[in-house]
C-alpha positions in Angstrom: -6.6 8.0 -11.5 -6.9 6.2 -8.2 -4.7 3.7 -6.3 -5.9 0.8 -4.1 -4.2 -1.4 -1.6 -4.2 -5.1 -2.4 -6.7 -5.8 0.5 -9.0 -3.0 -0.7 -8.9 -1.2 2.6 -7.5 2.0 1.1 -8.1 3.9 -2.1 -6.2 7.1 -2.8 -6.2 9.7 -5.5 -4.8 13.2 -6.3 -7.8 15.3 -5.1 -8.6 18.7 -6.5 -8.6 21.3 -3.8 -10.8 24.4 -3.9 -11.0 27.5 -1.7 -13.2 27.0 1.4 -12.1 23.4 2.2 -14.8 21.6 0.3 -14.0 18.3 -1.3 -14.5 17.8 -5.0 -16.7 14.8 -5.6 -17.1 15.0 -9.4 -16.4 16.8 -12.6 -18.9 17.6 -15.3 -17.2 19.3 -18.2 -15.8 22.5 -16.9 -17.6 22.3 -13.6 -16.5 20.9 -10.3 -19.1 19.3 -8.0 -18.4 19.8 -4.4 -19.3 17.6 -1.4 -22.1 20.0 -0.4 -23.7 19.7 -3.8 -22.6 23.1 -5.0 -20.9 23.6 -8.4 -18.0 25.8 -9.2 -15.9 26.5 -12.3 -12.9 24.2 -12.9 -10.9 27.5 -12.8 -11.5 27.5 -9.0 -9.0 24.8 -8.6 -6.6 25.9 -5.9 -4.3 22.9 -6.0 -4.1 19.2 -5.4 -3.3 16.9 -2.5 -3.4 13.1 -1.9 -6.5 11.8 -0.2 -7.6 8.4 0.9 -11.0 6.7 1.5 -10.0 6.3 5.2 -10.3 10.1 5.5 -6.6 10.7 5.5 -5.3 13.6 3.5 -1.7 14.6 2.9 -0.4 17.7 4.6 1.4 18.8 1.4 -0.8 20.6 -1.1 0.6 21.3 -4.5 -0.7 24.9 -5.2 -1.9 25.8 -8.7 -0.2 28.7 -10.3 -1.9 30.4 -13.3 0.6 33.2 -14.0 3.1 32.2 -16.7 5.5 34.9 -15.4 5.7 33.2 -11.9 8.4 30.5 -11.6 6.6 27.7 -9.6 8.3 26.6 -6.4 8.6 22.9 -5.5 5.1 22.9 -4.0 3.5 24.7 -6.9 2.5 23.7 -10.4 1.7 25.9 -13.4 -1.8 25.0 -14.7 -3.8 27.5 -16.7 -7.1 25.6 -16.7 -7.5 23.8 -13.4 -9.2 20.4 -12.9 -7.3 17.1 -12.7 -3.7 17.1 -11.5 -0.8 17.3 -13.9 1.0 14.0 -14.3 4.0 15.0 -12.0 1.6 16.2 -9.3 -0.3 12.9 -9.5 3.0 11.0 -9.1 3.9 13.2 -6.1 0.5 12.5 -4.5 0.8 8.8 -5.2 4.2 8.7 -3.4 2.6 10.5 -0.4 -0.3 8.1 -0.4 2.1 5.1 -0.5 3.8 6.5 2.6 0.4 6.7 4.3 -0.5 3.0 3.6 3.0 1.6 3.9 3.1 1.2 7.7 -0.1 -0.9 7.5 1.4 -3.1 4.7 4.6 -3.5 6.6 2.7 -4.4 9.7 1.0 -7.2 7.8 4.3 -8.4 6.5 5.8 -8.5 10.0 2.7 -10.4 11.3 2.9 -12.9 8.4 6.7 -13.4 9.0 6.2 -14.0 12.7 3.4 -16.5 11.9 5.7 -18.2 9.5 8.5 -18.4 12.1 6.1 -19.8 14.6 4.9 -22.4 12.1 8.4 -23.4 11.2 9.2 -23.9 15.0 6.1 -26.0 15.4 7.0 -28.1 12.4 10.6 -28.5 13.6 9.3 -29.7 17.0 6.8 -32.1 15.4 9.6 -33.6 13.2 11.9 -34.0 16.2 9.1 -35.8 18.2 8.3 -38.0 15.2 12.0 -39.0 14.8 12.3 -39.7 18.5 9.3 -42.0 18.3 10.8 -43.9 15.3 9.2 -42.3 12.2 11.3 -42.7 9.1 12.4 -39.9 6.8 10.0 -41.3 4.2 7.1 -41.1 6.6 8.0 -37.5 7.5 8.5 -36.6 3.9 5.1 -38.0 3.0 3.4 -36.1 5.9 5.0 -32.8 4.8 4.6 -33.4 1.1 8.3 -33.6 0.2 10.7 -36.4 -0.7 12.4 -38.6 1.9 15.8 -37.1 0.9 14.5 -33.5 1.2 13.1 -34.2 4.7 16.4 -35.7 5.8 18.4 -32.7 4.5 16.1 -30.2 6.1 15.8 -31.9 9.6 18.8 -34.1 9.9 19.9 -32.0 12.9 17.1 -33.8 14.8 18.4 -37.2 14.0 20.7 -38.6 16.8 22.2 -41.2 14.5 23.5 -38.4 12.2 25.3 -36.6 15.0 
């Protein structure tokens, strides 16, 4: 399973890790295909970590434990076969990936909020100027796409006759 940001700039997944630092690019039955074209058994799975198409990879790797007698620690998962991540590992990787993309998403929210505030200030200034030059609340409402009454309620602070 993979996850994608709304803008499509990032796509993440719980990547299978193998010894030697190679990236797994595919699975064919019980065989892992590595980024250099070599193939290894699915049993070579060393663990899993979150990765993203932007080349980011999580520091945390959930290690695969194959011995039933070993109690897995918080950064380990019992998995006798190897291959795709167990569900809880995938959830952990997804959370890490969200932390990776979150700053970018929040930056976009901040930029949109600032643009909205600037637009609101500009509209307020335009309404004030229109009222000073004699425009009616009906004229302003029509220009903005709202009723005369809504325009008056929103911008009455700019009307000297209401003070």
